[in-house]
C-alpha positions in Angstrom: -174.8 -114.5 108.1 -174.8 -111.0 109.5 -172.5 -110.6 112.5 -174.1 -109.3 115.7 -173.2 -106.0 117.2 -171.2 -106.2 120.4 -169.5 -103.8 122.9 -166.1 -104.9 123.9 -164.2 -103.5 126.9 -160.4 -103.5 127.1 -158.1 -102.2 129.9 -155.4 -99.8 128.9 -153.7 -97.8 131.8 -155.1 -94.2 131.8 -151.6 -92.8 131.7 -151.4 -93.9 128.0 -154.7 -92.4 127.0 -153.3 -89.0 126.2 -150.7 -90.6 123.8 -153.5 -92.6 122.1 -155.5 -89.4 121.6 -152.6 -87.3 120.4 -152.9 -85.2 117.2 -156.6 -84.7 117.9 -157.3 -88.4 118.1 -156.1 -89.0 114.5 -154.9 -92.6 115.3 -158.3 -93.5 116.9 -160.2 -92.0 114.0 -158.1 -94.1 111.6 -158.9 -97.3 113.6 -162.6 -96.5 113.7 -162.6 -96.0 109.9 -160.5 -99.0 109.1 -162.5 -101.5 111.3 -165.9 -99.8 111.1 -166.2 -99.6 114.9 -166.8 -96.9 117.6 -164.1 -96.4 120.2 -164.9 -94.5 123.4 -162.5 -93.4 126.2 -163.6 -92.6 129.7 -165.6 -89.3 129.9 -163.5 -86.5 131.3 -166.5 -85.3 133.4 -166.7 -88.6 135.1 -162.9 -88.9 135.7 -163.0 -87.4 139.2 -166.0 -89.5 140.3 -164.5 -92.6 138.8 -161.2 -91.9 140.5 -163.0 -91.5 143.9 -164.9 -94.8 143.3 -161.7 -96.5 142.3 -160.0 -95.4 145.5 -162.9 -96.9 147.5 -163.0 -100.1 145.6 -159.4 -100.7 144.7 -159.8 -104.5 145.1 -163.2 -104.8 143.4 -161.8 -104.8 139.8 -160.1 -102.7 137.1 -160.4 -98.9 137.4 -163.0 -97.2 135.2 -160.3 -94.7 134.2 -158.5 -97.5 132.4 -161.5 -98.9 130.5 -162.0 -98.3 126.8 -165.1 -99.5 125.0 -165.3 -100.7 121.4 -168.6 -101.1 119.7 -169.2 -102.8 116.4 -169.3 -106.2 114.8 -167.9 -109.1 116.7 -164.8 -109.9 114.7 -164.1 -106.3 113.8 -164.2 -105.3 117.5 -161.6 -107.9 118.3 -159.3 -106.8 115.5 -159.7 -103.1 116.5 -158.9 -104.1 120.1 -155.6 -105.7 119.1 -154.8 -102.8 116.9 -155.5 -100.4 119.7 -153.3 -102.3 122.2 -150.5 -102.1 119.6 -150.7 -98.3 119.8 -150.0 -98.3 123.5 -146.6 -96.7 124.1 -143.8 -98.9 125.3 -140.4 -97.9 126.5 -137.2 -99.7 125.7 -133.7 -99.1 127.0 -130.7 -99.2 124.6 -127.1 -99.0 125.7 -125.1 -96.6 123.6 -121.5 -95.7 124.6 -121.4 -92.3 126.1 -118.8 -91.0 123.6 -121.3 -91.7 120.8 -124.1 -89.6 122.3 -122.9 -86.4 120.7 -122.9 -88.0 117.2 -126.4 -89.4 117.9 -127.7 -85.9 118.9 -126.1 -84.1 116.0 -125.5 -80.4 115.5 -128.1 -78.5 117.5 -130.0 -81.7 118.0 -130.8 -82.2 114.3 -130.0 -85.9 114.1 -132.0 -86.9 117.2 -135.0 -84.8 116.0 -135.0 -86.4 112.6 -134.9 -89.9 114.2 -137.9 -89.1 116.4 -139.9 -87.7 113.5 -139.0 -90.5 111.1 -140.1 -93.3 113.6 -142.7 -91.3 115.6 -141.0 -92.0 118.9 -139.6 -90.1 121.8 -135.9 -90.6 122.5 -134.5 -89.6 125.9 -130.7 -89.2 126.2 -129.3 -88.8 129.7 -127.7 -85.5 130.8 -124.0 -85.2 129.9 -122.9 -84.9 133.5 -124.3 -88.4 134.3 -122.1 -90.2 131.7 -124.8 -92.8 131.5 -125.0 -95.1 128.5 -128.7 -95.8 128.7 -131.0 -94.2 126.1 -134.8 -94.5 126.6 -137.0 -94.9 123.5 -140.8 -94.6 123.9 -143.5 -95.2 121.3 -145.5 -98.0 119.8 -143.9 -101.4 119.7 -143.4 -101.3 116.0 -142.0 -97.8 116.0 -139.7 -98.5 118.9 -138.3 -101.5 117.2 -137.6 -99.6 114.0 -136.0 -96.8 115.9 -133.8 -99.2 117.9 -132.7 -100.8 114.7 -131.8 -97.5 113.2 -129.9 -96.3 116.3 -127.9 -99.5 116.6 -127.0 -99.2 112.9 -125.8 -95.7 113.4 -123.8 -96.8 116.5 -122.1 -99.4 114.4 -121.1 -96.6 112.0 -119.9 -94.5 114.8 -117.7 -97.3 116.2 -116.4 -98.0 112.7 -115.5 -94.3 112.2 -113.9 -94.2 115.7 -111.7 -97.2 114.8 -110.7 -95.6 111.5 -109.8 -92.4 113.4 -107.7 -94.5 115.8 -105.9 -96.3 113.0 -105.3 -93.0 111.1 -103.8 -91.4 114.2 -100.7 -93.6 114.1 -97.6 -91.5 114.4 -94.2 -92.3 113.0 -91.2 -90.0 113.8 -87.7 -90.3 112.3 -84.7 -88.1 111.8 -83.5 -86.6 108.5 -80.6 -84.1 108.5 -82.2 -80.6 108.3 -80.2 -79.7 105.2 -82.3 -82.3 103.2 -85.7 -81.0 104.3 -85.8 -78.5 101.5 -85.3 -81.4 99.0 -88.2 -83.3 100.6 -90.5 -80.2 100.5 -89.6 -79.3 96.9 -90.3 -76.1 95.0 -93.5 -74.6 96.4 -94.1 -77.8 98.3 -94.5 -79.9 95.2 -92.6 -83.0 96.5 -94.2 -83.1 100.0 -97.7 -82.6 98.5 -97.2 -85.5 96.1 -96.0 -87.7 99.0 -99.1 -86.7 101.1 -101.5 -87.5 98.3 -99.8 -90.7 97.3 -99.6 -92.2 100.8 -102.6 -90.4 102.4 -100.6 -89.2 105.4 -99.8 -86.0 107.2 -96.2 -84.9 107.1 -95.0 -82.5 109.7 -91.6 -80.8 109.6 -90.1 -78.9 112.6 -91.4 -75.4 112.7 -90.4 -73.8 116.0 -87.0 -73.6 117.7 -88.4 -75.9 120.4 -88.9 -78.7 118.0 -86.0 -81.1 117.2 -84.4 -79.7 114.1 -84.1 -83.0 112.3 -87.3 -84.8 113.3 -90.1 -85.4 110.7 -93.4 -86.8 111.9 -95.9 -88.8 109.8 -99.5 -89.3 110.8 -101.9 -91.8 109.2 -102.4 -95.6 108.7 -99.3 -97.5 110.0 -98.7 -99.2 106.6 -99.0 -95.9 104.8 -96.6 -94.1 107.2 -94.0 -96.9 106.7 -94.3 -96.7 102.9 -94.0 -92.9 103.0 -90.9 -93.1 105.2 -89.3 -95.6 102.8 -89.8 -93.3 99.9 -88.5 -90.3 101.7 -85.4 -92.2 102.8 -84.9 -93.2 99.1 -85.0 -89.5 98.1 -82.5 -88.7 100.8 -80.3 -91.6 99.8 -80.2 -90.3 96.3 -79.4 -86.8 97.4 -76.5 -88.1 99.6 -75.0 -90.0 96.7 -74.6 -86.8 94.7 -71.2 -85.1 94.3 -71.4 -82.1 96.7 -69.3 -79.0 97.0 -69.5 -76.1 99.4 -68.6 -72.6 98.3 -68.7 -69.2 99.7 -70.8 -66.6 97.8 -71.3 -63.1 99.2 -74.8 -63.0 100.9 -75.5 -59.8 99.0 -75.2 -61.7 95.7 -77.9 -64.3 96.7 -80.9 -62.2 95.7 -79.3 -61.7 92.3 -78.7 -65.4 92.0 -82.3 -66.3 92.9 -83.9 -63.8 90.6 -87.5 -62.8 90.3 -89.7 -65.7 91.7 -86.6 -67.9 91.7 -86.4 -68.0 87.9 -82.7 -67.3 87.6 -81.8 -70.0 90.2 -84.0 -72.6 88.4 -82.4 -71.7 85.1 -78.9 -72.3 86.5 -79.9 -75.6 88.1 -81.5 -76.8 84.9 -78.6 -75.8 82.8 -76.0 -77.7 84.8 -78.3 -80.4 86.2 -77.4 -79.6 89.8 -79.0 -78.6 93.0 -78.2 -75.3 94.7 -79.0 -75.0 98.4 -78.8 -71.5 99.8 -78.4 -70.8 103.5 -81.4 -70.2 105.7 -81.7 -67.3 108.0 -80.9 -69.6 111.0 -77.7 -71.0 109.5 -74.5 -69.8 111.2 -72.8 -68.7 107.9 -75.0 -66.7 105.6 -72.4 -67.0 102.7 -72.2 -70.8 102.6 -73.8 -72.3 99.5 -74.0 -76.0 98.7 -74.0 -77.3 95.1 -74.7 -81.0 94.4 -75.1 -83.0 91.2 -74.5 -86.4 89.7 -71.8 -85.1 87.3 -68.6 -83.8 89.0 -67.6 -81.7 86.0 -71.1 -80.1 85.9 -70.8 -79.1 89.5 -67.4 -77.4 89.0 -68.7 -75.7 85.8 -71.6 -74.4 87.8 -69.3 -73.1 90.5 -67.1 -71.3 88.0 -70.1 -69.5 86.5 -71.4 -68.5 89.9 -68.1 -67.1 90.9 -68.0 -65.0 87.6 -71.5 -63.7 88.2 -70.6 -62.9 91.8 -67.5 -61.0 90.8 -69.4 -59.0 88.2 -72.1 -58.2 90.8 -69.6 -57.0 93.4 -67.8 -54.8 90.8 -71.1 -53.2 89.9 -71.9 -52.7 93.5 -68.6 -51.0 94.2 -69.0 -48.8 91.2 -72.4 -47.5 92.0 -72.1 -47.2 95.8 -70.3 -44.0 96.8 -67.7 -44.1 99.6 -68.9 -43.1 103.0 -68.4 -39.6 104.2 -66.6 -39.7 107.5 -68.3 -37.2 109.7 -65.9 -35.1 111.9 -67.0 -34.9 115.5 -68.2 -31.5 116.5 -65.6 -29.3 118.4 -65.8 -29.3 122.1 -67.7 -26.4 123.7 -65.6 -23.3 124.5 -64.7 -23.0 128.2 -64.4 -19.5 129.6 -61.4 -19.1 131.9 -61.5 -16.5 134.6 -58.2 -15.3 135.9 -57.9 -13.9 139.4 -54.9 -12.5 141.3 -52.7 -11.8 138.3 -50.0 -9.1 138.7 -51.9 -6.7 136.4 -55.0 -7.0 138.5 -53.3 -5.8 141.8 -53.9 -2.4 143.3 -50.4 -0.8 143.5 -51.6 1.9 145.9 -52.8 -0.7 148.4 -50.6 -0.9 151.5 -52.1 -4.3 152.2 -50.9 -5.7 148.8 -47.7 -3.6 148.8 -46.7 -2.9 152.4 -44.0 -0.4 153.1 -40.7 -2.2 153.8 -37.7 -0.2 155.1 -37.0 3.1 153.3 -38.5 4.8 150.3 -35.8 3.5 148.0 -36.7 0.0 148.8 -40.3 0.8 148.2 -39.5 2.3 144.9 -37.5 -0.7 143.9 -40.3 -2.9 144.9 -42.7 -0.8 143.0 -40.5 -0.9 140.0 -40.3 -4.6 140.1 -44.1 -4.9 139.8 -44.5 -2.1 137.4 -45.5 -2.7 133.8 -42.1 -1.9 132.4 -40.5 -4.8 130.6 -36.9 -5.7 131.4 -34.7 -7.4 128.8 
């Protein structure tokens, strides 16, 4: 039997009509094609009149602005009506911890935009200054549910990552005498890099003068930090068990001992199976060198060779360095002496300087006394 044609009216609030007609009515066209019906929304030209009528007869029934008509076969109209109602946007609130919002938004909003496009919903995240946990998701019921599921899944991943960060931020500090730090670091950082990779931890040695000179800090999982500490203590224990001797080698000889890129120093250590620790710039004595090894004889043999090499170096140095030329200080500036009132500067004819005293004989005697004649 052929089904009769009917016109079915359904009420959907006018505020949602714009969303239903979005994308040039694409969703409505799909419904009409799928169910072979015709769907009509309130005419825009009649909206103003319908709104006035609605205001006058608010208690008489539903507003004409909310009424949508569906024309077609009986069963198909009912199916289309249900499908149309399913397209009505709904809003759901989801609580997401404020500290996870930045991860949900992503760099420059990339993550949140991809979520909205993938699920065809609108996601509203509260402003940062409100510190609110509520996120609003608007869209069709089906799309909202899928978006909520995806968001909660990502929140779970955020929380798991946060817990991992918390566990990995465990810090363990312990003291190791600073003279053994070089052994833990190794040549070109080889030992410390192997420890970091093996235990998946960060190892921090003191860097500035404000840091405790002996303190080493490990950062990572607690179990990993403890395991790394045990291995480092074992390395130090082995170093402390070595036979150790301190000798004084002239600091000017140290570059010769080290050689280009440390090759000479490495050669000596490999030859005698010893460790040679040279002073650092912060050490009080720049000449103090420490030699350690498992074999006591090897340590003394190494010391003997180093002393020979030092003596040869110093002899060469004295041979090729010329003695200093002691510079004589410049002579003091010449001081001109001006003599005034000397006997040879007096005026013998002046009565003021040579007054007449008694008779002429006395005067002559006086004059003779001041004359230029030498008396022997």
